[in-house]
C-alpha positions, 0 to 999 in steps of 0.5 A: 948698570952693565947688565941693564945696558946689555939688555937694552942693546939686545931689545933694540937688535931684535926690534930692528930686524927686518919683520921677514926674519920673524916668519917661520914655516908652518904659520898661517896667513893671518899669523904672517900679517901680524908678525910683519905688522900687517905689511902687505907683500908687494906681490901675490902670485897664485899657482893654484887654489891652494899654492901662492907666493907672496913677495916682499920686494924682489929679494924676499918671498914665502911659499904658502900651501893650504894657508901654511908657510912651507918655504921662505927665501931671502938674501940671507938664505942664498948663495952670494949673488943669488937674486931675484927671489923665487917661490914656487911649489914643488915640480914648478920651476919658473925661468924667472920670478913671476911678473906683477899680477898687474902687469900685462901677459906678454904678447907671443 
């Protein structure tokens, strides 16, 4: 009986994890969608024809290059107090997270 209870607790704990935690480097975009239960990112930032960042809220993001996850960021990965999430390709250091794709460009 005790073993059954432990198995049930373990299954429930895994099932309650944020789907983002199951995204792994090397996954392609189809695998990411399947892993997250087809939850769409809240924002997609295209950096180039082959690189884009997918944001899930303001505190989680993945960097996809050539349709493969090459990096991910979440509060679990960051030092305390480091928010919001920023995922950018190598050589690009944005000063802040990119605006939502639907936001108008800032005026000079």
